[in-house]
C-alpha positions, 0 to 999 in steps of 0.5 A, spaced: 472 372 513 480 371 513 483 365 518 477 361 519 478 354 522 471 352 523 464 353 521 460 351 526 451 350 524 445 350 528 442 343 528 434 345 528 431 350 523 438 351 519 440 344 517 433 340 520 426 343 517 423 343 524 416 344 521 418 337 516 413 333 523 407 336 522 407 336 515 408 329 514 402 329 519 397 335 515 393 330 512 390 328 520 392 335 523 388 339 517 390 346 515 392 349 522 398 344 521 402 350 520 399 354 525 400 348 529 408 347 528 409 354 529 407 354 535 410 348 537 417 351 535 416 356 539 414 353 545 419 348 545 424 355 545 421 359 551 421 353 555 429 352 553 429 360 555 425 359 562 428 353 564 435 356 564 432 362 567 430 358 573 435 352 574 430 348 572 433 343 567 430 339 562 434 336 556 431 338 549 426 331 548 423 332 554 422 340 553 421 338 545 415 332 548 412 338 554 410 343 549 408 337 544 403 337 549 402 344 550 400 345 543 395 340 542 392 342 548 391 349 545 390 346 537 385 341 540 389 335 536 388 328 539 392 325 544 393 319 540 397 323 535 403 324 541 408 319 538 406 319 531 409 326 532 415 325 536 417 319 532 417 324 527 422 330 530 426 325 531 428 324 523 426 331 521 428 333 513 434 336 512 433 342 507 434 341 500 441 344 499 444 342 505 447 336 502 450 339 497 453 345 500 457 340 506 460 337 501 462 343 498 466 345 505 469 338 506 472 338 500 475 345 502 477 343 508 474 347 513 473 344 520 465 342 521 461 342 527 453 342 529 453 346 536 445 345 538 440 344 543 439 337 542 441 332 546 447 328 543 443 322 541 439 326 538 443 329 534 447 323 533 441 319 530 438 325 527 445 325 521 445 318 522 438 317 519 440 323 513 446 320 512 450 326 513 455 323 519 461 323 515 460 331 514 461 333 521 468 332 525 464 335 531 457 334 534 456 339 541 450 340 545 449 343 551 448 337 555 456 338 555 455 345 560 447 343 561 444 350 559 441 353 553 442 357 548 444 364 548 448 362 554 455 364 552 457 357 555 454 355 550 458 357 544 465 356 549 464 349 548 468 349 540 473 354 542 474 350 549 476 343 545 478 347 538 483 351 541 482 357 537 480 365 538 472 366 537 473 370 531 476 364 527 469 361 527 463 362 522 457 360 526 450 359 522 444 359 524 436 361 522 434 363 529 436 370 530 436 370 537 442 365 536 445 369 531 444 375 536 447 370 542 453 367 537 455 374 535 455 378 541 460 372 544 465 374 538 463 369 532 462 371 525 455 369 525 451 370 519 444 370 519 440 364 514 434 368 513 429 363 508 424 366 511 425 374 509 424 376 517 426 383 520 432 381 525 432 383 532 434 388 536 440 385 541 446 389 540 448 385 534 447 385 526 449 380 522 454 383 517 451 377 512 445 374 511 444 369 506 436 365 504 440 358 504 446 355 506 449 355 498 449 363 499 456 361 505 460 357 499 460 366 496 462 368 502 468 364 504 471 364 496 
């Protein structure tokens, strides 16, 4: 990976644990908390894709709330927990290796950015809550183009801002569809495969996959 000008991260599921909101309520939700969390996440993603296809855009926070409502009804979770879960989603926990990895990358003077479905306010607050604001040069939101990943207009946002070539970007995501989206666009995409999952068949296979963000440090040595 030569001539890299920027390292760009997906946020949800890559830097921040999307299941951590439900996990913090597992004593109230019970044993089904993890299935519920996965359903919430899956529905959230499905809604972003469907809204993009239907040209019926809602921002990520509205989509998150709508998908939570469906998931709570599906798993018979008390409606009174809705606000608690939404508030916890605003302060998702980062994965344990995130801080150490960002520190190392910053010391190597790479341009670092986030490219996410999240709204600007959500992303900025999430980064500040976890004391990560000094590591990122930019936080890019799909709200700049009003359509969700994996639309190519989203991946084009940092290219236009930095005036660099597509293959001068390392893009990291835990979401296989996002890795494929970035890779088909022209990024050097890396899959953060924390759960030993199987990659999708979407006309792209990443040359590199890692089981935590620290693996990136070995790739760019």
